[in-house]
C-alpha positions as CSV (number, residue, x, y, z in Angstrom):
1,X,111.2,35.6,153.0
2,X,111.8,34.1,156.5
3,X,109.8,31.6,157.7
4,X,109.8,32.4,161.3
5,X,106.7,31.9,163.2
6,X,105.5,35.2,164.4
7,X,102.5,36.9,166.7
8,X,101.7,40.4,167.7
9,X,100.5,40.8,171.2
10,X,98.4,44.4,171.4
11,X,98.0,45.3,175.0
12,X,97.9,48.4,177.4
13,X,97.9,50.5,173.9
14,X,101.4,48.8,173.1
15,X,102.1,46.4,170.5
16,X,104.9,43.4,170.8
17,X,106.3,41.4,168.3
18,X,107.2,37.7,169.1
19,X,108.9,35.1,167.8
20,X,109.2,31.4,168.8
21,X,112.9,31.0,169.4
22,X,113.6,27.4,170.6
23,X,109.7,26.6,171.4
24,X,109.5,29.5,173.4
25,X,107.8,33.0,172.2
26,X,110.6,35.9,172.5
27,X,110.0,39.5,172.0
28,X,112.1,40.7,168.7
29,X,112.6,44.6,168.6
30,X,111.3,47.1,170.3
31,X,107.7,47.1,172.4
32,X,106.0,50.3,170.3
33,X,102.6,52.3,170.2
34,X,100.1,50.3,169.0
35,X,98.5,52.1,166.1
36,X,94.8,53.3,166.3
37,X,92.0,50.8,165.4
38,X,93.7,48.1,166.4
39,X,91.9,46.0,169.3
40,X,93.7,44.4,171.8
41,X,94.3,40.6,171.8
42,X,97.0,38.1,170.7
43,X,97.1,38.1,166.4
44,X,98.9,34.9,165.6
45,X,100.0,36.2,162.3
46,X,102.4,33.2,161.4
47,X,99.1,31.8,160.4
48,X,99.0,33.9,157.4
49,X,98.0,32.6,153.8
50,X,99.4,33.9,150.9
51,X,96.7,35.9,148.5
52,X,94.9,34.4,145.7
53,X,95.1,35.8,142.1
54,X,91.4,37.3,141.3
55,X,90.7,37.4,144.9
56,X,89.8,40.5,147.1
57,X,90.4,41.0,150.7
58,X,88.9,43.5,152.9
59,X,90.2,44.1,156.7
60,X,92.1,45.7,158.8
61,X,96.0,46.1,158.4
62,X,97.8,45.2,161.5
63,X,101.4,44.8,160.8
64,X,103.8,46.4,158.7
65,X,106.9,44.3,158.7
66,X,109.6,46.6,156.2
67,X,112.6,44.1,157.3
68,X,110.9,41.2,155.3
69,X,109.0,43.5,152.5
70,X,105.7,42.0,153.7
71,X,102.7,43.2,155.7
72,X,99.9,41.2,157.6
73,X,96.0,42.3,157.3
74,X,93.1,40.8,159.0
75,X,90.2,39.6,156.9
76,X,87.1,38.3,158.3
77,X,88.7,35.5,160.6
78,X,91.8,35.0,158.8
79,X,95.4,36.3,158.5
80,X,96.9,37.2,154.7
81,X,100.6,38.5,154.4
82,X,101.1,40.4,151.4
83,X,104.4,41.4,150.1
84,X,105.0,45.1,150.1
85,X,106.2,45.8,146.4
86,X,103.4,44.1,144.9
87,X,100.9,46.9,146.4
88,X,100.4,50.2,144.5
89,X,100.8,52.3,147.6
90,X,101.9,52.4,151.1
91,X,99.9,49.8,153.5
92,X,99.4,52.1,157.0
93,X,98.3,49.5,160.1
94,X,95.3,50.3,161.9
95,X,93.6,51.3,158.5
96,X,90.9,49.2,156.9
97,X,91.7,48.8,153.3
98,X,90.5,46.5,150.4
99,X,93.1,44.8,148.7
100,X,92.5,43.7,144.9
101,X,94.6,41.0,143.0
102,X,95.1,40.9,139.3
103,X,98.2,38.6,138.6
104,X,101.3,39.8,140.7
105,X,100.1,43.2,141.6
106,X,97.2,44.4,143.6
107,X,95.7,47.7,144.5
108,X,95.1,49.0,147.9
109,X,91.8,51.1,148.4
110,X,90.7,52.6,151.6
111,X,87.7,50.8,153.0
112,X,86.3,54.2,153.9
113,X,86.7,55.5,151.0
114,X,84.8,52.8,149.3
115,X,82.0,53.5,151.7
116,X,81.7,57.0,150.8
117,X,81.4,56.0,147.4
118,X,78.6,53.6,148.0
119,X,75.6,56.1,148.5
120,X,72.0,54.7,149.2
121,X,69.4,55.4,147.0
122,X,66.0,55.9,148.3
C-alpha cells in the first residue's frame, strides 16, 4: 500500500482526488461525478486510521481505491481505511454501511438494511 497523502474534494457534483506532491496538492486521475449521498467538502482521507479487531464502524463509504485495494469510510468524525480483500462484499461509495471486524476478516452490512430490522415495539 502506498503512503501517499490523499484528499478528496467534492463540489458541484464532482469528485476530485488529490495527492500531495512536493508540498503541493495535485489532482490525480480524472475528475469524476460524485457518488450519490456524498456531501460537498474536503475529505482529508490521508488521516484515515486502520480498523481495530472486534470493533464496529458505521458510516458512509467515501471512496473506493481499486488501484491500492482499499476503501475509505467516514465513521463519526474519523476516516477509516479498509482493505478490499478483508471485506465479504463489494463496497459502494455513497452508501451508509456497518463494518464489523473479527480478526482479519470483516462483515459489511448496508446500514439501511439494519435500520429496517430495528422495529419499534409499542
